[in-house]
C-alpha positions in Angstrom: 48.5 -92.2 40.3 50.7 -89.9 38.2 48.4 -89.9 35.3 45.2 -90.1 37.5 46.2 -86.9 39.2 45.4 -84.7 36.2 42.0 -86.3 35.6 40.9 -86.1 39.2 42.1 -82.5 39.6 39.9 -81.4 36.6 37.0 -83.5 37.8 37.1 -81.9 41.3 37.4 -78.4 39.6 34.3 -79.1 37.6 32.5 -80.7 40.6 32.8 -77.6 42.8 30.6 -75.3 40.7 28.5 -77.9 39.0 27.8 -80.4 41.8 24.3 -78.8 42.2 23.4 -80.4 38.8 23.2 -83.7 40.7 21.6 -82.2 43.8 19.4 -79.1 44.5 20.7 -75.8 43.2 20.5 -72.6 45.2 21.6 -69.0 44.6 25.2 -69.7 45.4 25.2 -72.3 42.5 24.3 -69.5 40.1 27.3 -67.4 41.4 29.6 -70.4 41.0 28.4 -71.1 37.5 29.0 -67.4 36.5 32.6 -67.6 37.8 33.3 -71.1 36.7 35.5 -70.0 33.7 37.9 -68.6 36.4 37.2 -71.1 39.2 37.5 -74.3 37.3 41.0 -73.8 35.7 42.2 -71.9 38.8 41.4 -74.8 41.2 42.6 -77.5 38.7 46.0 -75.7 38.2 46.4 -75.1 42.0 45.7 -78.8 42.6 48.2 -79.8 40.0 50.9 -77.4 41.2 52.8 -80.1 43.2 52.8 -82.3 40.0 54.1 -79.4 37.9 57.0 -78.9 40.4 57.7 -82.6 40.6 57.8 -82.9 36.8 60.1 -79.9 36.5 62.5 -81.4 39.0 62.7 -84.7 37.0 60.0 -86.9 38.6 58.2 -89.3 36.3 55.9 -90.8 38.9 54.3 -89.8 42.2 56.7 -90.1 45.2 55.5 -92.4 47.9 55.0 -89.6 50.6 52.8 -87.7 48.2 51.0 -90.8 47.0 49.9 -91.5 50.6 48.5 -88.0 51.0 46.9 -87.3 47.6 43.9 -89.6 47.6 42.8 -88.5 51.1 43.2 -84.8 49.9 40.9 -85.5 47.0 38.3 -87.2 49.3 38.4 -84.3 51.7 37.7 -81.8 48.9 34.9 -84.0 47.5 33.3 -84.4 51.0 33.6 -80.6 51.7 31.7 -79.8 48.5 29.1 -82.5 49.3 28.4 -81.0 52.7 27.5 -77.6 51.3 23.7 -76.8 51.3 21.8 -74.4 49.1 19.8 -71.3 49.7 16.7 -70.0 47.8 14.0 -67.4 48.4 11.8 -70.3 49.6 14.3 -71.5 52.2 17.3 -73.7 52.6 18.1 -76.7 50.4 19.5 -80.0 51.7 23.2 -80.7 51.0 24.5 -83.6 49.0 25.3 -85.5 52.3 21.8 -85.0 53.4 20.4 -86.4 50.2 22.8 -89.4 50.2 21.8 -90.4 53.8 18.1 -89.7 53.1 17.4 -87.4 56.0 18.0 -83.8 57.0 21.3 -83.0 58.7 21.8 -80.4 61.4 23.3 -77.3 59.9 26.0 -77.0 62.6 27.1 -80.6 61.8 27.3 -79.9 58.0 29.2 -76.7 58.6 31.6 -78.5 60.9 32.2 -81.2 58.3 32.8 -78.6 55.7 35.3 -76.7 57.9 37.2 -79.8 59.0 37.4 -81.2 55.4 38.4 -77.8 54.0 41.2 -77.3 56.5 42.4 -80.9 56.1 42.4 -80.6 52.3 44.3 -77.3 52.4 46.8 -78.6 54.9 47.5 -81.7 52.8 47.8 -79.5 49.7 50.4 -77.3 51.4 52.2 -80.4 52.6 52.4 -81.8 49.0 53.6 -78.4 47.7 56.4 -78.4 50.3 57.3 -82.1 49.6 57.4 -81.4 45.8 60.3 -79.0 46.4 62.1 -81.3 48.8 61.8 -84.8 47.4 64.4 -85.9 45.0 63.7 -88.1 41.9 64.2 -91.7 43.0 63.3 -95.2 41.9 63.3 -96.6 45.4 59.5 -95.9 45.7 58.5 -98.1 42.7 56.7 -101.2 43.6 55.6 -100.1 47.0 51.9 -100.2 46.8 50.8 -100.8 50.4 50.8 -97.2 51.5 49.0 -95.9 48.4 46.5 -98.7 48.7 45.8 -97.8 52.3 45.5 -94.1 51.2 42.9 -95.0 48.6 41.0 -97.2 51.1 41.0 -94.3 53.5 39.7 -91.9 50.9 36.9 -94.2 49.8 36.0 -94.9 53.4 35.9 -91.2 54.2 33.5 -90.5 51.3 31.2 -93.4 52.2 31.2 -92.8 55.9 30.8 -89.0 55.9 27.0 -89.0 55.4 26.4 -91.6 58.1 28.7 -89.9 60.5 26.8 -86.6 59.9 23.4 -88.4 60.4 24.6 -90.0 63.6 25.8 -86.7 65.0 22.5 -85.1 64.0 20.5 -87.8 65.8 22.2 -86.7 69.1 21.4 -82.9 68.7 18.9 -81.9 71.4 16.0 -79.6 70.6 14.6 -76.8 72.8 13.4 -79.2 75.4 16.6 -81.2 75.5 15.3 -84.2 73.6 17.6 -85.6 70.9 16.3 -86.3 67.4 16.7 -90.1 67.8 14.3 -90.0 70.8 11.8 -87.7 69.1 11.6 -90.1 66.2 10.6 -92.9 68.5 7.3 -91.1 69.4 4.1 -92.3 67.9 1.8 -90.0 65.9 -0.6 -89.8 68.8 2.2 -88.9 71.3 3.4 -86.3 68.8 -0.1 -84.8 68.5 -0.7 -84.7 72.3 2.7 -83.1 72.9 2.1 -80.5 70.2 -1.3 -79.7 71.8 0.3 -79.2 75.2 3.0 -77.0 73.6 0.4 -74.9 71.8 -1.5 -74.3 75.1 1.7 -73.4 76.9 2.6 -70.8 74.2 -1.0 -69.4 74.3 -0.9 -69.1 78.1 2.4 -67.3 78.0 1.0 -64.8 75.5 -2.0 -64.3 77.8 0.3 -63.6 80.7 2.3 -61.1 78.7 -0.8 -59.5 77.3 -2.2 -59.0 80.8 1.0 -57.2 81.8 1.6 -55.1 78.8 -1.9 -54.4 77.5 -4.5 -55.6 80.0 -7.3 -53.9 78.1 -6.7 -55.8 74.8 -8.2 -59.2 74.2 -8.0 -60.1 70.6 -5.1 -62.4 69.6 -4.0 -63.9 66.3 -4.3 -67.6 65.7 -1.8 -70.0 67.1 0.7 -70.7 64.3 3.1 -73.7 64.0 6.0 -73.2 61.7 8.4 -75.8 60.3 11.9 -74.6 61.1 14.2 -77.1 59.5 14.5 -76.9 55.8 12.1 -76.1 53.0 11.0 -79.6 52.4 11.4 -81.2 55.8 8.9 -81.6 58.7 11.5 -82.8 61.2 11.2 -79.8 63.5 8.8 -76.9 64.3 8.1 -74.0 66.6 4.8 -72.5 67.6 4.0 -68.8 67.8 1.1 -66.5 68.6 0.7 -62.8 68.8 -1.6 -59.9 69.6 -1.7 -56.4 68.3 -2.3 -53.3 70.5 -4.1 -50.5 68.6 -2.3 -48.0 70.7 1.6 -47.9 70.9 3.2 -49.6 73.8 6.3 -47.4 73.6 8.7 -50.3 73.3 11.8 -48.0 73.2 11.1 -46.6 76.7 12.6 -47.9 80.0 9.2 -48.7 81.4 8.5 -51.3 78.7 11.8 -53.1 79.3 11.1 -53.0 83.1 7.8 -54.8 82.5 9.5 -57.4 80.4 12.1 -58.0 83.1 9.3 -58.4 85.6 7.9 -61.1 83.3 11.2 -62.9 83.4 12.5 -61.8 80.0 16.0 -60.7 79.1 17.3 -59.1 75.9 18.6 -61.7 73.4 19.7 -60.1 70.1 16.5 -58.8 68.4 14.3 -60.7 70.8 13.5 -61.0 74.5 13.9 -64.5 75.9 12.8 -66.2 79.2 14.2 -69.1 81.1 11.9 -71.6 79.2 13.4 -70.6 75.9 10.3 -68.7 74.8 11.0 -65.5 72.8 9.1 -62.3 72.7 9.3 -59.9 69.7 7.8 -56.4 69.8 7.2 -54.7 66.5 6.0 -51.1 66.0 3.9 -50.5 62.9 3.8 -47.2 61.0 0.2 -46.6 62.0 1.1 -46.6 65.7 0.1 -50.1 66.6 2.4 -52.5 68.4 2.5 -56.3 67.7 3.7 -58.6 70.5 4.6 -62.1 69.4 5.5 -65.1 71.5 7.6 -67.8 69.8 8.3 -71.1 71.4 11.6 -72.9 71.4 12.1 -75.2 68.4 11.4 -78.9 68.8 12.1 -82.1 66.8 8.8 -83.3 65.5 6.4 -83.4 62.6 5.2 -79.8 61.8 2.2 -81.3 59.9 1.0 -83.1 63.0 1.7 -79.9 65.0 -0.4 -77.9 62.5 -3.3 -80.3 62.8 -3.1 -80.3 66.6 -3.1 -76.5 66.9 -6.0 -76.3 64.4 -7.9 -78.6 66.7 -7.1 -76.3 69.6 -8.4 -73.3 67.7 -11.6 -75.1 66.8 -12.2 -76.1 70.4 -11.8 -72.5 71.5 -8.9 -73.2 73.8 -6.5 -70.8 72.1 -8.8 -68.7 70.0 -8.7 -64.9 69.5 -10.5 -64.2 72.8 -9.6 -67.3 74.7 -8.7 -66.7 78.4 
């Protein structure tokens, strides 16, 4: 392990900025590549710091306490990097963990894995630095291979298990209706289409209700629009939205507008207004004096292509058209 330490430290230092070569590259990869002349040697030297201290103090091999920590530390660094996704103008890119397991992972799950692995790796590195100043050169650790072998086994198991743990955790994440991904995947295409149609009608009816309150004299509405919400290349979830535009301003910054939304059951939620069903309302004032009111549904696990076909069928049938009741 003494000789392996140097090789692995430099491998991880190169893997951090250049891991996107093996996966999808986003804007952050470009930043890492630009700063790689500083990042690569900096990380490698920091990772090798305990080894430098040990060697300066007369050690010729890796002490057993450090040998039981080091492989797990490497595995945590590797897994933390794998769990990082990418970002482009077109949307988010899947992480290495997501690609290895073959399905999208919930961002909160990936971020949690990144955080836990990063904290664990840093804690173990600090422990090794402290131990390198404390442990005295000794031959009593030679020949003891059980603990290092267990450490290597743990490290390999961590790397292998991480994608599947992330996928399992993702499968239990509920959508806006409280249905976890594993249950949503069990639906047939017909069930998915019928459910998307019902959700489209619900969204349309809510917009009609809001329009009658805010602008009763307006009738035209934009088409019902389903939007995939989970990743740029995934159809695993979607939300549905529809809007109308009032040619006259609705004075969204005045107390009367907020009072009407409260009567409709909406409360302010960041940049939006949200009701008890999880539907969001967004009011946008244009420079020409018009006001756009958009209703957005909660997000749901499901195929956005099926949802798109279902809402298109609704529009063709006239149930959610521009002048539908």
